[in-house]
Gaussian input, Z-matrix of N, CA and C with variables (Angstrom, degrees):
# hf/3-21g

backbone

0 1
 N
 C     1     B1
 C     2     B2     1     A1
 N     3     B3     2     A2     1     D1
 C     4     B4     3     A3     2     D2
 C     5     B5     4     A4     3     D3
 N     6     B6     5     A5     4     D4
 C     7     B7     6     A6     5     D5
 C     8     B8     7     A7     6     D6
 N     9     B9     8     A8     7     D7
 C    10    B10     9     A9     8     D8
 C    11    B11    10    A10     9     D9
 N    12    B12    11    A11    10    D10
 C    13    B13    12    A12    11    D11
 C    14    B14    13    A13    12    D12
 N    15    B15    14    A14    13    D13
 C    16    B16    15    A15    14    D14
 C    17    B17    16    A16    15    D15
 N    18    B18    17    A17    16    D16
 C    19    B19    18    A18    17    D17
 C    20    B20    19    A19    18    D18
 N    21    B21    20    A20    19    D19
 C    22    B22    21    A21    20    D20
 C    23    B23    22    A22    21    D21
 N    24    B24    23    A23    22    D22
 C    25    B25    24    A24    23    D23
 C    26    B26    25    A25    24    D24
 N    27    B27    26    A26    25    D25
 C    28    B28    27    A27    26    D26
 C    29    B29    28    A28    27    D27
 N    30    B30    29    A29    28    D28
 C    31    B31    30    A30    29    D29
 C    32    B32    31    A31    30    D30
 N    33    B33    32    A32    31    D31
 C    34    B34    33    A33    32    D32
 C    35    B35    34    A34    33    D33
 N    36    B36    35    A35    34    D34
 C    37    B37    36    A36    35    D35
 C    38    B38    37    A37    36    D36
 N    39    B39    38    A38    37    D37
 C    40    B40    39    A39    38    D38
 C    41    B41    40    A40    39    D39
 N    42    B42    41    A41    40    D40
 C    43    B43    42    A42    41    D41
 C    44    B44    43    A43    42    D42
 N    45    B45    44    A44    43    D43
 C    46    B46    45    A45    44    D44
 C    47    B47    46    A46    45    D45
 N    48    B48    47    A47    46    D46
 C    49    B49    48    A48    47    D47
 C    50    B50    49    A49    48    D48
 N    51    B51    50    A50    49    D49
 C    52    B52    51    A51    50    D50
 C    53    B53    52    A52    51    D51
 N    54    B54    53    A53    52    D52
 C    55    B55    54    A54    53    D53
 C    56    B56    55    A55    54    D54
 N    57    B57    56    A56    55    D55
 C    58    B58    57    A57    56    D56
 C    59    B59    58    A58    57    D57
 N    60    B60    59    A59    58    D58
 C    61    B61    60    A60    59    D59
 C    62    B62    61    A61    60    D60
 N    63    B63    62    A62    61    D61
 C    64    B64    63    A63    62    D62
 C    65    B65    64    A64    63    D63
 N    66    B66    65    A65    64    D64
 C    67    B67    66    A66    65    D65
 C    68    B68    67    A67    66    D66
 N    69    B69    68    A68    67    D67
 C    70    B70    69    A69    68    D68
 C    71    B71    70    A70    69    D69
 N    72    B72    71    A71    70    D70
 C    73    B73    72    A72    71    D71
 C    74    B74    73    A73    72    D72
 N    75    B75    74    A74    73    D73
 C    76    B76    75    A75    74    D74
 C    77    B77    76    A76    75    D75
 N    78    B78    77    A77    76    D76
 C    79    B79    78    A78    77    D77
 C    80    B80    79    A79    78    D78
 N    81    B81    80    A80    79    D79
 C    82    B82    81    A81    80    D80
 C    83    B83    82    A82    81    D81
 N    84    B84    83    A83    82    D82
 C    85    B85    84    A84    83    D83
 C    86    B86    85    A85    84    D84
 N    87    B87    86    A86    85    D85
 C    88    B88    87    A87    86    D86
 C    89    B89    88    A88    87    D87
 N    90    B90    89    A89    88    D88
 C    91    B91    90    A90    89    D89
 C    92    B92    91    A91    90    D90
 N    93    B93    92    A92    91    D91
 C    94    B94    93    A93    92    D92
 C    95    B95    94    A94    93    D93
 N    96    B96    95    A95    94    D94
 C    97    B97    96    A96    95    D95
 C    98    B98    97    A97    96    D96
 N    99    B99    98    A98    97    D97
 C   100   B100    99    A99    98    D98
 C   101   B101   100   A100    99    D99
 N   102   B102   101   A101   100   D100
 C   103   B103   102   A102   101   D101
 C   104   B104   103   A103   102   D102
 N   105   B105   104   A104   103   D103
 C   106   B106   105   A105   104   D104
 C   107   B107   106   A106   105   D105
 N   108   B108   107   A107   106   D106
 C   109   B109   108   A108   107   D107
 C   110   B110   109   A109   108   D108
 N   111   B111   110   A110   109   D109
 C   112   B112   111   A111   110   D110
 C   113   B113   112   A112   111   D111
 N   114   B114   113   A113   112   D112
 C   115   B115   114   A114   113   D113
 C   116   B116   115   A115   114   D114
 N   117   B117   116   A116   115   D115
 C   118   B118   117   A117   116   D116
 C   119   B119   118   A118   117   D117
 N   120   B120   119   A119   118   D118
 C   121   B121   120   A120   119   D119
 C   122   B122   121   A121   120   D120
 N   123   B123   122   A122   121   D121
 C   124   B124   123   A123   122   D122
 C   125   B125   124   A124   123   D123
 N   126   B126   125   A125   124   D124
 C   127   B127   126   A126   125   D125
 C   128   B128   127   A127   126   D126
 N   129   B129   128   A128   127   D127
 C   130   B130   129   A129   128   D128
 C   131   B131   130   A130   129   D129
 N   132   B132   131   A131   130   D130
 C   133   B133   132   A132   131   D131
 C   134   B134   133   A133   132   D132
 N   135   B135   134   A134   133   D133
 C   136   B136   135   A135   134   D134
 C   137   B137   136   A136   135   D135
 N   138   B138   137   A137   136   D136
 C   139   B139   138   A138   137   D137
 C   140   B140   139   A139   138   D138
 N   141   B141   140   A140   139   D139
 C   142   B142   141   A141   140   D140
 C   143   B143   142   A142   141   D141
 N   144   B144   143   A143   142   D142
 C   145   B145   144   A144   143   D143
 C   146   B146   145   A145   144   D144

   B1=1.4013
   B2=1.5045
   B3=1.3138
   B4=1.4503
   B5=1.5198
   B6=1.3327
   B7=1.4627
   B8=1.5251
   B9=1.3026
   B10=1.4593
   B11=1.5180
   B12=1.3359
   B13=1.4626
   B14=1.5246
   B15=1.3300
   B16=1.4647
   B17=1.5258
   B18=1.3354
   B19=1.4678
   B20=1.5294
   B21=1.3204
   B22=1.4641
   B23=1.5243
   B24=1.3277
   B25=1.4625
   B26=1.5248
   B27=1.3154
   B28=1.4646
   B29=1.5188
   B30=1.3220
   B31=1.4646
   B32=1.5250
   B33=1.3249
   B34=1.4638
   B35=1.5301
   B36=1.3153
   B37=1.4684
   B38=1.5233
   B39=1.3196
   B40=1.4603
   B41=1.5261
   B42=1.3273
   B43=1.4692
   B44=1.5174
   B45=1.3340
   B46=1.4661
   B47=1.5260
   B48=1.3267
   B49=1.4565
   B50=1.5251
   B51=1.3284
   B52=1.4560
   B53=1.5214
   B54=1.3217
   B55=1.4679
   B56=1.5254
   B57=1.3204
   B58=1.4605
   B59=1.5280
   B60=1.3367
   B61=1.4629
   B62=1.5252
   B63=1.3202
   B64=1.4703
   B65=1.5285
   B66=1.3090
   B67=1.4682
   B68=1.5222
   B69=1.3292
   B70=1.4680
   B71=1.5234
   B72=1.3210
   B73=1.4670
   B74=1.5269
   B75=1.3370
   B76=1.4671
   B77=1.5242
   B78=1.3241
   B79=1.4692
   B80=1.5244
   B81=1.3322
   B82=1.4645
   B83=1.5299
   B84=1.3252
   B85=1.4678
   B86=1.5274
   B87=1.3249
   B88=1.4635
   B89=1.5279
   B90=1.3183
   B91=1.4629
   B92=1.5266
   B93=1.3195
   B94=1.4651
   B95=1.5270
   B96=1.3368
   B97=1.4698
   B98=1.5228
   B99=1.3324
   B100=1.4640
   B101=1.5229
   B102=1.3167
   B103=1.4629
   B104=1.5322
   B105=1.3135
   B106=1.4698
   B107=1.5312
   B108=1.3287
   B109=1.4646
   B110=1.5218
   B111=1.3297
   B112=1.4675
   B113=1.5290
   B114=1.3213
   B115=1.4611
   B116=1.5264
   B117=1.3288
   B118=1.4636
   B119=1.5253
   B120=1.3254
   B121=1.4640
   B122=1.5267
   B123=1.3129
   B124=1.4589
   B125=1.5307
   B126=1.3317
   B127=1.4676
   B128=1.5272
   B129=1.3176
   B130=1.4656
   B131=1.5223
   B132=1.3350
   B133=1.4726
   B134=1.5285
   B135=1.3059
   B136=1.4630
   B137=1.5290
   B138=1.3264
   B139=1.4621
   B140=1.5224
   B141=1.3077
   B142=1.4601
   B143=1.5242
   B144=1.2940
   B145=1.4707
   B146=1.4708
   A1=114.65
   A2=112.66
   A3=121.23
   A4=114.01
   A5=116.71
   A6=119.64
   A7=111.74
   A8=116.93
   A9=119.50
   A10=112.83
   A11=117.34
   A12=119.87
   A13=111.71
   A14=118.34
   A15=120.71
   A16=111.51
   A17=119.65
   A18=118.58
   A19=112.65
   A20=116.74
   A21=120.02
   A22=110.60
   A23=116.60
   A24=120.17
   A25=111.42
   A26=116.97
   A27=120.57
   A28=110.77
   A29=116.60
   A30=120.67
   A31=110.75
   A32=117.50
   A33=120.08
   A34=111.26
   A35=116.76
   A36=120.21
   A37=110.22
   A38=116.20
   A39=119.84
   A40=111.09
   A41=116.78
   A42=120.22
   A43=111.40
   A44=116.46
   A45=120.26
   A46=111.69
   A47=115.96
   A48=120.66
   A49=113.17
   A50=116.92
   A51=121.09
   A52=114.78
   A53=117.11
   A54=121.35
   A55=108.80
   A56=115.75
   A57=122.10
   A58=110.19
   A59=116.93
   A60=120.59
   A61=112.56
   A62=117.53
   A63=119.87
   A64=110.33
   A65=116.54
   A66=120.19
   A67=110.38
   A68=116.44
   A69=120.49
   A70=110.77
   A71=117.13
   A72=120.29
   A73=111.50
   A74=116.26
   A75=118.97
   A76=110.60
   A77=116.39
   A78=120.06
   A79=109.97
   A80=116.83
   A81=120.57
   A82=110.60
   A83=116.74
   A84=120.19
   A85=110.58
   A86=116.79
   A87=120.25
   A88=110.79
   A89=116.84
   A90=120.06
   A91=111.34
   A92=117.00
   A93=120.01
   A94=110.96
   A95=116.71
   A96=119.75
   A97=110.59
   A98=116.52
   A99=120.28
   A100=110.91
   A101=116.59
   A102=119.88
   A103=110.42
   A104=116.31
   A105=120.67
   A106=110.20
   A107=116.58
   A108=120.34
   A109=110.88
   A110=116.84
   A111=119.37
   A112=111.16
   A113=117.79
   A114=120.53
   A115=111.15
   A116=115.95
   A117=120.08
   A118=109.92
   A119=116.59
   A120=121.25
   A121=110.90
   A122=116.90
   A123=121.75
   A124=110.93
   A125=117.39
   A126=121.48
   A127=113.46
   A128=118.53
   A129=120.38
   A130=113.66
   A131=120.99
   A132=118.79
   A133=113.13
   A134=117.85
   A135=121.43
   A136=111.41
   A137=117.69
   A138=121.91
   A139=112.15
   A140=117.88
   A141=122.17
   A142=113.67
   A143=117.50
   A144=121.06
   A145=111.02
   D1=-147.78
   D2=-174.84
   D3=-66.20
   D4=-26.31
   D5=-178.68
   D6=-68.64
   D7=-20.67
   D8=179.76
   D9=-98.81
   D10=-11.02
   D11=-176.25
   D12=-68.69
   D13=-47.83
   D14=-179.54
   D15=-60.47
   D16=-49.48
   D17=178.12
   D18=-62.31
   D19=-38.80
   D20=178.91
   D21=-60.69
   D22=-47.59
   D23=-179.91
   D24=-64.55
   D25=-36.13
   D26=178.07
   D27=-63.65
   D28=-48.28
   D29=-178.33
   D30=-66.62
   D31=-41.72
   D32=179.65
   D33=-65.79
   D34=-39.67
   D35=177.53
   D36=-64.24
   D37=-40.56
   D38=178.58
   D39=-62.65
   D40=-39.20
   D41=177.74
   D42=-61.26
   D43=-38.56
   D44=178.97
   D45=-59.93
   D46=-33.19
   D47=-177.09
   D48=-100.44
   D49=8.55
   D50=175.77
   D51=73.47
   D52=27.04
   D53=178.87
   D54=-83.05
   D55=141.22
   D56=178.09
   D57=-56.63
   D58=135.75
   D59=-175.20
   D60=-64.32
   D61=-36.06
   D62=178.84
   D63=-62.63
   D64=-40.83
   D65=178.28
   D66=-67.14
   D67=-40.54
   D68=179.49
   D69=-63.02
   D70=-38.14
   D71=178.72
   D72=-66.27
   D73=-37.97
   D74=177.11
   D75=-64.45
   D76=-41.24
   D77=178.07
   D78=-65.27
   D79=-41.84
   D80=179.18
   D81=-61.29
   D82=-41.42
   D83=178.00
   D84=-65.03
   D85=-41.20
   D86=178.75
   D87=-62.37
   D88=-40.51
   D89=178.12
   D90=-63.99
   D91=-38.11
   D92=177.83
   D93=-66.48
   D94=-40.39
   D95=176.36
   D96=-60.75
   D97=-43.99
   D98=-179.83
   D99=-64.08
   D100=-40.35
   D101=179.43
   D102=-64.99
   D103=-44.84
   D104=178.78
   D105=-61.03
   D106=-43.97
   D107=177.52
   D108=-58.77
   D109=-43.29
   D110=-178.00
   D111=-64.40
   D112=-35.30
   D113=177.54
   D114=-66.47
   D115=-42.88
   D116=179.67
   D117=-67.31
   D118=-45.09
   D119=-179.49
   D120=-60.98
   D121=-37.05
   D122=179.46
   D123=-66.19
   D124=-32.46
   D125=-177.87
   D126=-83.65
   D127=-14.87
   D128=-175.71
   D129=-57.25
   D130=-45.07
   D131=178.94
   D132=-60.30
   D133=-27.96
   D134=179.67
   D135=-71.95
   D136=-17.95
   D137=-179.07
   D138=-89.15
   D139=8.27
   D140=-176.74
   D141=-69.39
   D142=-14.84
   D143=-174.19
   D144=-53.17

């Protein structure tokens, strides 16, 4: 599903520009961490109850 789309696009884009796949995977993982953080951070005000 959607959880694999961002990393897939990151790795495929990196291949287009000749970036090492190991580096692209690290960037893809970092992007997923940032996305997950943003979802949690967005929900924090709702937990104020």
